[in-house]
ZAKOL-564531 format. One record per atom (N, C-alpha, C, O): residue in one letter; x, z, y. Coordinates in nm, 4 decimals. Example, Ala and Ser with C-alpha at 12.3 -4.5 7.8 and 13.67 -1.06 7.14 Angstrom:
> rest, X, Z, Y
> A, 1.3190, 0.7800, -0.5690
> A, 1.2300, 0.7800, -0.4500
> A, 1.3200, 0.7800, -0.3300
> A, 1.4236, 0.8465, -0.3319
> S, 1.2850, 0.7080, -0.2250
> S, 1.3670, 0.7140, -0.1060
> S, 1.2900, 0.7870, 0.0030
> S, 1.3409, 0.8039, 0.1138
END
This chain:
> rest, X, Z, Y
> M, -0.8520, -1.7959, 1.9058
> M, -0.8072, -1.7495, 2.0501
> M, -0.8690, -1.6234, 2.0947
> M, -0.8094, -1.5434, 2.1668
> F, -0.9852, -1.6070, 2.0527
> F, -1.0484, -1.4794, 2.0912
> F, -0.9698, -1.3261, 2.0679
> F, -0.9648, -1.2374, 2.1532
> M, -0.9110, -1.3200, 1.9315
> M, -0.8519, -1.2134, 1.8925
> M, -0.6952, -1.2123, 1.9445
> M, -0.6269, -1.1099, 1.9489
> K, -0.6580, -1.3206, 1.9765
> K, -0.4945, -1.3351, 2.0268
> K, -0.4610, -1.1987, 2.1020
> K, -0.3518, -1.1466, 2.0788
> S, -0.5225, -1.1567, 2.1637
> S, -0.4858, -1.0477, 2.2453
> S, -0.4949, -0.9171, 2.1928
> S, -0.4438, -0.8210, 2.2504
> F, -0.5638, -0.9072, 2.0752
> F, -0.5568, -0.7980, 2.0036
> F, -0.4614, -0.7812, 1.8585
> F, -0.4874, -0.7026, 1.7674
> T, -0.3505, -0.8720, 1.8631
> T, -0.3034, -0.9000, 1.7553
> T, -0.1998, -0.7611, 1.7206
> T, -0.1677, -0.7204, 1.6090
> V, -0.1683, -0.7160, 1.8287
> V, -0.0798, -0.5663, 1.7991
> V, -0.1610, -0.4766, 1.7379
> V, -0.1437, -0.4292, 1.6257
> Q, -0.2563, -0.4524, 1.8184
> Q, -0.3791, -0.3352, 1.7290
> Q, -0.4287, -0.3870, 1.6068
> Q, -0.4519, -0.3099, 1.5137
> T, -0.4473, -0.5067, 1.5969
> T, -0.4942, -0.5568, 1.4739
> T, -0.4206, -0.5422, 1.3373
> T, -0.4682, -0.5226, 1.2255
> Y, -0.2673, -0.5600, 1.3851
> Y, -0.1809, -0.5236, 1.2699
> Y, -0.1536, -0.3846, 1.2536
> Y, -0.1121, -0.3369, 1.1480
> A, -0.1791, -0.3118, 1.3689
> A, -0.1576, -0.1640, 1.3230
> A, -0.2858, -0.1084, 1.2567
> A, -0.2924, 0.0055, 1.2105
> L, -0.3612, -0.1751, 1.2560
> L, -0.5335, -0.0875, 1.2116
> L, -0.5117, -0.1320, 1.0760
> L, -0.5572, -0.0541, 0.9922
> M, -0.4374, -0.2671, 1.0168
> M, -0.4438, -0.3211, 0.9177
> M, -0.3264, -0.2233, 0.8274
> M, -0.3358, -0.2142, 0.7050
> R, -0.2558, -0.1780, 0.8776
> R, -0.1314, -0.0907, 0.8180
> R, -0.1679, 0.0320, 0.7815
> R, -0.1603, 0.0810, 0.6689
> I, -0.2096, 0.0823, 0.8837
> I, -0.2883, 0.2331, 0.9038
> I, -0.4345, 0.2310, 0.7340
> I, -0.4583, 0.3115, 0.6440
> V, -0.4697, 0.1473, 0.7573
> V, -0.6109, 0.1322, 0.7018
> V, -0.5633, 0.0882, 0.5276
> V, -0.6432, 0.1077, 0.4361
> A, -0.4309, 0.0312, 0.5040
> A, -0.3646, -0.0492, 0.3904
> A, -0.3365, 0.1125, 0.3198
> A, -0.3871, 0.1539, 0.2155
> G, -0.2515, 0.1789, 0.4008
> G, -0.1722, 0.2994, 0.3755
> G, -0.2852, 0.3997, 0.3490
> G, -0.2520, 0.4844, 0.2661
> F, -0.3784, 0.4098, 0.3849
> F, -0.4689, 0.5255, 0.3664
> F, -0.5499, 0.4838, 0.2632
> F, -0.5912, 0.5772, 0.1945
> L, -0.5890, 0.3654, 0.2272
> L, -0.6546, 0.3619, 0.0951
> L, -0.5816, 0.3451, -0.0247
> L, -0.6195, 0.3628, -0.1405
> F, -0.4526, 0.3022, 0.0263
> F, -0.3394, 0.3235, -0.1062
> F, -0.3411, 0.4885, -0.1473
> F, -0.3875, 0.5335, -0.2520
> L, -0.2898, 0.5525, -0.0576
> L, -0.2805, 0.7015, -0.0932
> L, -0.3968, 0.7860, -0.1598
> L, -0.3769, 0.8937, -0.2158
> W, -0.5053, 0.7326, -0.1490
> W, -0.6186, 0.7700, -0.2634
> W, -0.5903, 0.7452, -0.3759
> W, -0.6324, 0.8287, -0.4560
> H, -0.5225, 0.6445, -0.4267
> H, -0.5186, 0.5956, -0.5612
> H, -0.3888, 0.7171, -0.6038
> H, -0.3977, 0.7582, -0.7195
> G, -0.3149, 0.7539, -0.5503
> G, -0.2068, 0.8135, -0.5806
> G, -0.2763, 0.9861, -0.6062
> G, -0.2380, 1.0567, -0.6995
> T, -0.3963, 1.0371, -0.4903
> T, -0.4351, 1.1450, -0.5117
> T, -0.5387, 1.1536, -0.6266
> T, -0.5796, 1.2621, -0.6680
> Q, -0.5722, 1.0545, -0.6679
> Q, -0.6599, 1.0218, -0.8001
> Q, -0.5664, 1.0619, -0.9256
> Q, -0.5839, 1.1435, -1.0161
> K, -0.4781, 0.9879, -0.9012
> K, -0.3904, 1.0065, -1.0383
> K, -0.3192, 1.1226, -1.0446
> K, -0.3107, 1.1778, -1.1543
> L, -0.2604, 1.1764, -0.9386
> L, -0.2095, 1.3460, -0.9527
> L, -0.2850, 1.4625, -0.9199
> L, -0.2493, 1.5787, -0.9388
> L, -0.3971, 1.4213, -0.8671
> L, -0.5187, 1.5590, -0.8342
> L, -0.6404, 1.5210, -0.9078
> L, -0.7268, 1.6079, -0.8959
> A, -0.6727, 1.4313, -0.9721
> A, -0.8056, 1.4001, -1.0166
> A, -0.8955, 1.4340, -0.8903
> A, -0.9878, 1.5150, -0.8994
> F, -0.8698, 1.3799, -0.7927
> F, -0.9808, 1.4088, -0.6602
> F, -0.9431, 1.2659, -0.5799
> F, -0.8299, 1.2185, -0.5701
> P, -1.0587, 1.2136, -0.5287
> P, -1.1686, 1.2571, -0.5453
> P, -1.2402, 1.2250, -0.6490
> P, -1.3522, 1.2760, -0.6521
> V, -1.2067, 1.1467, -0.7472
> V, -1.2654, 1.1257, -0.8877
> V, -1.1143, 1.1173, -0.9934
> V, -1.0005, 1.0772, -0.9691
> P, -1.1761, 1.1735, -1.1124
> P, -1.0887, 1.1369, -1.2237
> P, -0.9914, 1.0095, -1.2542
> P, -1.0422, 0.9013, -1.2247
> P, -0.8822, 1.0056, -1.2992
> P, -0.8220, 0.8869, -1.3117
> P, -0.8756, 0.8128, -1.4053
> P, -0.9626, 0.8726, -1.4686
> P, -0.8545, 0.6960, -1.4402
> P, -0.9128, 0.6225, -1.5530
> P, -0.8113, 0.6720, -1.6475
> P, -0.7300, 0.7627, -1.6298
> D, -0.8306, 0.5933, -1.7565
> D, -0.7756, 0.6441, -1.9139
> D, -0.6485, 0.5575, -1.8784
> D, -0.6765, 0.4379, -1.8704
> I, -0.4964, 0.5919, -1.8519
> I, -0.4037, 0.5180, -1.8518
> I, -0.2715, 0.5994, -1.8866
> I, -0.2519, 0.7174, -1.8574
> P, -0.1903, 0.5205, -1.9497
> P, -0.0613, 0.5735, -1.9785
> P, -0.0140, 0.7374, -1.8700
> P, -0.0399, 0.7536, -1.7508
> P, 0.0479, 0.8205, -1.9492
> P, 0.0831, 0.9156, -1.8692
> P, 0.2399, 0.8875, -1.7641
> P, 0.2815, 0.9587, -1.6727
> F, 0.3013, 0.7544, -1.8214
> F, 0.4106, 0.7568, -1.7197
> F, 0.3398, 0.6736, -1.6333
> F, 0.3637, 0.7090, -1.5178
> V, 0.2533, 0.5665, -1.6377
> V, 0.1602, 0.5268, -1.5295
> V, 0.1362, 0.6323, -1.4094
> V, 0.1631, 0.6236, -1.2896
> M, 0.0707, 0.7439, -1.4914
> M, 0.0123, 0.8364, -1.3716
> M, 0.1354, 0.8795, -1.2815
> M, 0.1293, 0.8705, -1.1589
> Y, 0.2843, 0.9425, -1.3698
> Y, 0.3564, 0.9824, -1.3491
> Y, 0.4682, 0.9099, -1.2403
> Y, 0.5417, 0.9712, -1.1629
> V, 0.4601, 0.7841, -1.2550
> V, 0.5419, 0.7148, -1.1556
> V, 0.4346, 0.6490, -1.0533
> V, 0.4478, 0.6627, -0.9317
> A, 0.3565, 0.5961, -1.0956
> A, 0.2562, 0.5271, -0.9873
> A, 0.2233, 0.6079, -0.8993
> A, 0.2409, 0.5820, -0.7803
> G, 0.1674, 0.7246, -0.9426
> G, 0.0951, 0.8449, -0.8454
> G, 0.1700, 0.8915, -0.7017
> G, 0.1246, 0.8995, -0.5875
> P, 0.3072, 0.9197, -0.7574
> P, 0.3661, 0.9511, -0.6164
> P, 0.3816, 0.8209, -0.5213
> P, 0.3530, 0.8180, -0.4016
> I, 0.4239, 0.7322, -0.5853
> I, 0.4645, 0.6039, -0.4874
> I, 0.3225, 0.5847, -0.4187
> I, 0.3200, 0.5738, -0.2961
> E, 0.2191, 0.5807, -0.4822
> E, 0.0957, 0.5263, -0.4089
> E, 0.0596, 0.6616, -0.3092
> E, 0.0150, 0.6336, -0.1980
> L, 0.0740, 0.7853, -0.3382
> L, 0.0672, 0.8821, -0.2327
> L, 0.1361, 0.9098, -0.1456
> L, 0.0900, 0.9436, -0.0366
> I, 0.2622, 0.9032, -0.1699
> I, 0.3872, 0.9214, -0.0760
> I, 0.4126, 0.7785, -0.0021
> I, 0.4468, 0.7746, 0.1161
> G, 0.3969, 0.6832, -0.0661
> G, 0.3937, 0.5490, 0.0109
> G, 0.2846, 0.5031, 0.0934
> G, 0.2831, 0.4326, 0.1943
> G, 0.1768, 0.5704, 0.0143
> G, 0.0589, 0.5138, 0.1354
> G, 0.0763, 0.5826, 0.2169
> G, 0.0695, 0.5247, 0.3254
> A, 0.1062, 0.7302, 0.2270
> A, 0.1066, 0.8135, 0.3514
> A, 0.1972, 0.7738, 0.4565
> A, 0.1711, 0.7779, 0.5767
> L, 0.3166, 0.7309, 0.3986
> L, 0.4381, 0.6803, 0.4972
> L, 0.3608, 0.5464, 0.5585
> L, 0.3414, 0.5425, 0.6800
> V, 0.3252, 0.4581, 0.4903
> V, 0.2800, 0.3169, 0.5329
> V, 0.1847, 0.3766, 0.6625
> V, 0.2241, 0.3512, 0.7764
> M, 0.0685, 0.4500, 0.6457
> M, -0.0325, 0.4749, 0.6949
> M, 0.0134, 0.5427, 0.8233
> M, -0.0502, 0.5033, 0.9210
> L, 0.1109, 0.6382, 0.8510
> L, 0.1634, 0.7114, 0.9412
> L, 0.2743, 0.5918, 1.0193
> L, 0.2986, 0.6021, 1.1395
> G, 0.3201, 0.5087, 0.9558
> G, 0.4277, 0.4263, 0.9986
> G, 0.5765, 0.4830, 1.0186
> G, 0.6452, 0.4438, 1.1130
> L, 0.6167, 0.5641, 0.9384
> L, 0.7207, 0.6465, 0.9181
> L, 0.8065, 0.5608, 0.7496
> L, 0.7629, 0.5446, 0.6356
> F, 0.9380, 0.5264, 0.8150
> F, 0.9942, 0.4619, 0.6928
> F, 0.9218, 0.3376, 0.6404
> F, 0.9224, 0.3007, 0.5230
> T, 0.8618, 0.2803, 0.7386
> T, 0.7343, 0.1564, 0.7024
> T, 0.8086, 0.0421, 0.6003
> T, 0.7731, 0.0317, 0.4830
> R, 0.9077, -0.0356, 0.6546
> R, 0.9444, -0.1298, 0.5694
> R, 0.9930, -0.0925, 0.4269
> R, 0.9560, -0.1685, 0.3374
> W, 1.0675, 0.0095, 0.3941
> W, 1.1216, 0.0760, 0.2806
> W, 0.9822, 0.1092, 0.2007
> W, 0.9740, 0.0801, 0.0814
> A, 0.9175, 0.1457, 0.2417
> A, 0.7745, 0.2426, 0.1905
> A, 0.6893, 0.1271, 0.1331
> A, 0.6414, 0.1264, 0.0197
> A, 0.6750, 0.0197, 0.2351
> A, 0.5889, -0.0739, 0.1816
> A, 0.6320, -0.1948, 0.0809
> A, 0.5615, -0.2667, 0.0102
> F, 0.7843, -0.1910, 0.1015
> F, 0.8422, -0.2646, -0.0092
> F, 0.8292, -0.1932, -0.1483
> F, 0.7996, -0.2547, -0.2507
> L, 0.8543, -0.0549, -0.1434
> L, 0.8161, -0.0135, -0.2794
> L, 0.6750, -0.0172, -0.3477
> L, 0.6471, -0.0350, -0.4663
> C, 0.5904, 0.0057, -0.2348
> C, 0.4249, -0.0427, -0.2948
> C, 0.4182, -0.1594, -0.3294
> C, 0.3329, -0.1703, -0.4175
> S, 0.4765, -0.2757, -0.2990
> S, 0.4504, -0.3970, -0.3123
> S, 0.4973, -0.4198, -0.4528
> S, 0.4245, -0.4617, -0.5428
> G, 0.6312, -0.3875, -0.4660
> G, 0.6824, -0.3580, -0.6023
> G, 0.5813, -0.3160, -0.6909
> G, 0.5222, -0.3933, -0.7662
> L, 0.5585, -0.1841, -0.6827
> L, 0.4755, -0.1270, -0.7658
> L, 0.3355, -0.2219, -0.8337
> L, 0.3114, -0.2462, -0.9519
> M, 0.2636, -0.2593, -0.7172
> M, 0.1924, -0.3490, -0.7278
> M, 0.1855, -0.4857, -0.8181
> M, 0.1006, -0.5283, -0.8963
> A, 0.3343, -0.5444, -0.7650
> A, 0.3615, -0.6573, -0.8784
> A, 0.3859, -0.6030, -0.9935
> A, 0.3664, -0.6612, -1.1003
> A, 0.4296, -0.4898, -0.9825
> A, 0.4164, -0.4558, -1.1513
> A, 0.3096, -0.4069, -1.2120
> A, 0.2966, -0.4199, -1.3337
> A, 0.2179, -0.3436, -1.1355
> A, 0.0853, -0.3180, -1.2176
> A, 0.0082, -0.4312, -1.2191
> A, -0.0777, -0.4283, -1.3072
> Y, 0.0097, -0.5344, -1.1485
> Y, -0.0628, -0.6562, -1.1910
> Y, -0.0340, -0.7427, -1.3112
> Y, -0.1150, -0.7975, -1.3860
> W, 0.1216, -0.7441, -1.3152
> W, 0.1663, -0.7994, -1.4727
> W, 0.1503, -0.7170, -1.5923
> W, 0.1319, -0.7713, -1.7013
> M, 0.1569, -0.5683, -1.5782
> M, 0.1338, -0.4862, -1.6850
> M, -0.0149, -0.4569, -1.7105
> M, -0.0433, -0.4251, -1.8260
> A, -0.1100, -0.4627, -1.6237
> A, -0.2368, -0.4167, -1.6346
> A, -0.3107, -0.5758, -1.6469
> A, -0.4065, -0.5959, -1.7216
> H, -0.2687, -0.6481, -1.5887
> H, -0.3784, -0.7532, -1.5446
> H, -0.3240, -0.9139, -1.6061
> H, -0.3870, -0.9809, -1.6880
> G, -0.2082, -0.9475, -1.5505
> G, -0.1561, -1.0850, -1.5322
> G, -0.1508, -1.1593, -1.6719
> G, -0.1515, -1.2822, -1.6786
> F, -0.1454, -1.0769, -1.7829
> F, -0.1143, -1.1260, -1.9160
> F, -0.2471, -1.1685, -2.0154
> F, -0.2569, -1.2364, -2.1176
> N, -0.3644, -1.0765, -1.9131
> N, -0.4944, -1.1273, -2.0022
> N, -0.5629, -1.2437, -1.9955
> N, -0.6251, -1.2929, -2.0896
> A, -0.5505, -1.3008, -1.8592
> A, -0.5748, -1.4467, -1.8078
> A, -0.5232, -1.4750, -1.6845
> A, -0.4594, -1.3989, -1.6116
> L, -0.5649, -1.6277, -1.6586
> L, -0.4774, -1.6707, -1.5735
> L, -0.4988, -1.6489, -1.4384
> L, -0.4094, -1.6565, -1.3542
> F, -0.6485, -1.6142, -1.4081
> F, -0.6890, -1.6102, -1.2453
> F, -0.7019, -1.4438, -1.2127
> F, -0.7347, -1.3648, -1.3013
> P, -0.6781, -1.4103, -1.1028
> P, -0.6907, -1.2788, -1.1059
> P, -0.8789, -1.2248, -1.0672
> P, -0.9302, -1.1129, -1.0631
> I, -0.9241, -1.3338, -1.0496
> I, -1.0736, -1.2982, -1.0559
> I, -1.1106, -1.2925, -1.2234
> I, -1.2269, -1.2683, -1.2558
> E, -1.0334, -1.3099, -1.3007
> E, -1.0749, -1.3285, -1.4242
> E, -1.0382, -1.2211, -1.4846
> E, -1.1197, -1.1734, -1.5636
> N, -0.9190, -1.1581, -1.4680
> N, -0.8359, -1.0516, -1.5233
> N, -0.8561, -0.9073, -1.4466
> N, -0.7889, -0.8129, -1.4882
> G, -0.9299, -0.8901, -1.3560
> G, -0.9519, -0.7976, -1.2693
> G, -0.8518, -0.7497, -1.1727
> G, -0.8707, -0.6523, -1.0999
> G, -0.7279, -0.8321, -1.1742
> G, -0.6192, -0.7981, -1.0566
> G, -0.6512, -0.8411, -0.9245
> G, -0.5505, -0.8764, -0.8631
> E, -0.7514, -0.8496, -0.8640
> E, -0.7464, -0.8882, -0.7593
> E, -0.6885, -0.7850, -0.6289
> E, -0.6045, -0.8106, -0.5425
> L, -0.7642, -0.6667, -0.6510
> L, -0.6875, -0.5682, -0.5939
> L, -0.5274, -0.5409, -0.6092
> L, -0.4609, -0.5133, -0.5094
> A, -0.4785, -0.5483, -0.7173
> A, -0.3253, -0.5383, -0.7388
> A, -0.2478, -0.6441, -0.6297
> A, -0.1670, -0.6141, -0.5419
> A, -0.2983, -0.7718, -0.6646
> A, -0.2495, -0.8847, -0.5883
> A, -0.2343, -0.8709, -0.4767
> A, -0.1253, -0.8786, -0.4200
> L, -0.3665, -0.8423, -0.4117
> L, -0.3835, -0.8058, -0.2404
> L, -0.2899, -0.7149, -0.2239
> L, -0.1948, -0.7390, -0.1495
> Y, -0.3006, -0.6019, -0.2870
> Y, -0.2391, -0.4920, -0.2142
> Y, -0.0786, -0.5508, -0.2195
> Y, -0.0097, -0.5490, -0.1175
> C, -0.0302, -0.5998, -0.3408
> C, 0.1213, -0.6331, -0.3282
> C, 0.1645, -0.7428, -0.2350
> C, 0.2812, -0.7383, -0.1963
> F, 0.0979, -0.8273, -0.1991
> F, 0.1103, -0.9030, -0.0767
> F, 0.0948, -0.8682, 0.0995
> F, 0.1540, -0.9157, 0.1964
> V, -0.0277, -0.7493, 0.0858
> V, -0.0566, -0.6945, 0.2320
> V, 0.0637, -0.6327, 0.2276
> V, 0.1217, -0.6479, 0.3351
> F, 0.1455, -0.5502, 0.1254
> F, 0.2437, -0.4574, 0.1646
> F, 0.3808, -0.5302, 0.1952
> F, 0.4668, -0.5029, 0.2789
> L, 0.3730, -0.6487, 0.0848
> L, 0.5099, -0.7393, 0.0993
> L, 0.4924, -0.7808, 0.2474
> L, 0.5911, -0.7503, 0.3144
> Y, 0.3926, -0.8428, 0.3176
> Y, 0.3818, -0.8426, 0.4865
> Y, 0.4195, -0.7322, 0.5410
> Y, 0.5156, -0.7310, 0.6178
> I, 0.3469, -0.6157, 0.5088
> I, 0.3975, -0.4885, 0.6326
> I, 0.5741, -0.4947, 0.5980
> I, 0.6576, -0.5099, 0.6871
> S, 0.6029, -0.4818, 0.4726
> S, 0.7543, -0.4597, 0.4765
> S, 0.8344, -0.5538, 0.5760
> S, 0.9234, -0.5113, 0.6496
> A, 0.7889, -0.7012, 0.5699
> A, 0.8557, -0.7731, 0.6660
> A, 0.8589, -0.7374, 0.7877
> A, 0.9620, -0.7293, 0.8545
> Q, 0.7147, -0.7061, 0.8372
> Q, 0.7014, -0.7076, 0.9953
> Q, 0.7121, -0.5587, 1.0551
> Q, 0.7215, -0.5264, 1.1735
> G, 0.7089, -0.4910, 0.9607
> G, 0.7721, -0.3278, 1.0342
> G, 0.6485, -0.2730, 1.0501
> G, 0.5445, -0.3266, 1.0119
> S, 0.6584, -0.1433, 1.1180
> S, 0.5710, -0.0548, 1.1611
> S, 0.4826, -0.0987, 1.2317
> S, 0.3639, -0.0922, 1.1997
> G, 0.5351, -0.1632, 1.3650
> G, 0.4416, -0.1809, 1.4582
> G, 0.4050, -0.0732, 1.5526
> G, 0.4702, 0.0311, 1.5585
> A, 0.2732, -0.1034, 1.6469
> A, 0.2215, -0.0235, 1.7274
> A, 0.1734, 0.1238, 1.6421
> A, 0.1735, 0.1310, 1.5193
> W, 0.1365, 0.2279, 1.7266
> W, 0.0671, 0.3329, 1.6648
> W, 0.1610, 0.3878, 1.5519
> W, 0.0954, 0.4258, 1.4550
> S, 0.2645, 0.3990, 1.5408
> S, 0.3609, 0.4429, 1.4319
> S, 0.4497, 0.5461, 1.4768
> S, 0.4793, 0.5550, 1.5959
> V, 0.5049, 0.6432, 1.3692
> V, 0.5981, 0.7309, 1.4061
> V, 0.7298, 0.6617, 1.4728
> V, 0.7964, 0.6965, 1.5703
> D, 0.7459, 0.5247, 1.3634
> D, 0.8759, 0.4759, 1.3841
> D, 0.8842, 0.4169, 1.5299
> D, 0.9885, 0.4241, 1.5947
> D, 0.7747, 0.3608, 1.5763
> D, 0.7572, 0.3236, 1.7041
> D, 0.7788, 0.4102, 1.8149
> D, 0.8397, 0.3850, 1.9189
> A, 0.7073, 0.5423, 1.7717
> A, 0.7108, 0.6623, 1.8805
> A, 0.8474, 0.6806, 1.8972
> A, 0.8945, 0.6648, 2.0099
> T, 0.9494, 0.7244, 1.7647
> T, 1.0622, 0.7658, 1.8000
> T, 1.1630, 0.6806, 1.8559
> T, 1.2581, 0.7198, 1.9236
> K, 1.1315, 0.5346, 1.8169
> K, 1.2351, 0.4247, 1.8978
> K, 1.2140, 0.4358, 2.0206
> K, 1.3150, 0.4542, 2.0886
> N, 1.0775, 0.4291, 2.0946
> N, 1.0371, 0.4405, 2.2259
> N, 1.0674, 0.5862, 2.3318
> N, 1.0622, 0.5948, 2.4545
> A, 1.1029, 0.6997, 2.2181
> A, 1.1484, 0.8251, 2.2687
> A, 1.3087, 0.8320, 2.2668
> A, 1.3608, 0.9363, 2.3064
> N, 1.3767, 0.7428, 2.2297
> N, 1.5353, 0.7186, 2.2359
> N, 1.5500, 0.8315, 2.1534
> N, 1.6522, 0.8904, 2.1888
> I, 1.4870, 0.8969, 2.0464
> I, 1.5593, 0.9865, 1.9802
> I, 1.6581, 0.9447, 1.8773
> I, 1.7241, 1.0294, 1.8172
END
C-alpha cells in the first residue's frame, strides 16, 4: 500500500530506465561506445544495433512507445533463443537472464503504453 500512490511515476521511471539502458546496447554495437561490442556475427550487429539504439531511445522518450517496445521485446525473444535458449534449460544456466527480462519488460511496456512523462502523453494532452 505504501507505494500505491506512486504507481504512475514508478511505471514512468521503469520505462525511462529500461529504454535508457537498452539504447546503450545499440551504441555499443554500432559505435563501439562506451566499450567495444562482443564478438558477434555482423548481421546481429546491423539488425540488433539499430533496434536497440532507436527502439531504446523511443521507449525512453515515450514516443511511439507501444510499437517500439513491441519490436524491442521481439528482438530480445529472438536473441534469447539464438544465443542462450538452446544451450541450457534455465536462464541462470545459459546466461540469458538479461535477454529474458528485457523481453518481458518491453512486452509489458507495449501493453501498458507510454504513461506519464512521455512525448506521447504530452502531445495527447496538448491536443496536437
